[in-house]
N, C-alpha and C positions, 0 to 999 in steps of 0.2 A: 473221777470226774466225768469220764467218757460215758460210763454206765448211766449216770444221772441225766446227762444230756439226751441219751437214747430214750430213757424213760419219759422225760418231758416231751420230747419230739413225738414219741409214740402216743402219748396221751392226746396231744393236739391232733395228730393224724387220725387216730381212732374216732374222735368226735367229728372231724371233718368228713370221714367216710360214712359215719352214721347219718349225718345231715344230708349228704349227697344221695344216700340210699333212699331217702324219703321222696326223691324226685323221679320215680319210675313212671314213665309215660309212654304213650304210643305202643302199648303192649310189649315194650322192651324195657329191660332194666337200665334205663338211661343213667341213673345215678352211679351204678357200678361201672358202666362204660366210661363216663366222664372221669370218675375217680382213677381208673386204670390208665386211660390215655393221658390225663394231666400229670399223674405221678410219673409216668414214663418219660414224658417231655422234660419235666422238672429234674428228674434223676439224670438225664443226659446232660442237661445244663449244669447241674451241681457237680457232676463228675469232672467237668472241664473247669469249673470255677474253684476247685479245692475247698469245698464245704465239708464240714465234719460229719461224723456218723450220726449226730443228733438229727440232721436233715435227711441224709440218705437212708440210713437204717431205721431211725426213729419215725420221723414225720411221714416220709414218703413210703416207707415199708408198711406202716400202719394204715395209710390212706388207700393204698392199692390192695387188691385182693384177687389172687388167682383162684383160690378155692371157691369163692362166691361165683365168679365168672364160670367156672367149670360146672358147678351145681345148677346154676341157672340155665346153662346151655343144655345140660342133660335133661332138665325138666322140659325144655322145649321139645327135645327129641322124643322123650317118653310120651309126651302129650300129642305127638304127631305133627308138631309145628316145625317141620324140617326147614322150610324156607325162612322162618323167623330165626331159627338157630343159625342158619348160614349167614344171614344178614348180621346177626349179633356177633358171631365169630369174626366175620370179615371186618366189621366196623371196629371191633376191639383190637384185633391183631394189626390190621392195616393202619388204623388210627394211631396205635402205639408206636409202630415202626416209623410212620411219618412224623410223629411228634419228636421221636428221638433223632431222626435225621435233621429236622429243622432246628432243634435246640442244640444238637451236638456240633 
């Protein structure tokens, strides 16, 4: 039953991530940033509220994405947009840690 819960949560998380990814504005991948920061905060909350793996591994695991964040950051650096890369990294990492502290 746990695997089915993870599959269901993952399906919803993947769709949520896809929807958020469509909101890239301000020359920054805002959708990825929001997905990662929100998932981090919710994961910190879920860890303390004893929610199952359907939420933590499935939904939040599928909604957040380290690989997309890394590739987008590398694309900024490769394109010479070092300041944009620094802003994106700072906002994502700082926002994620702040969200975890607030939610935890």
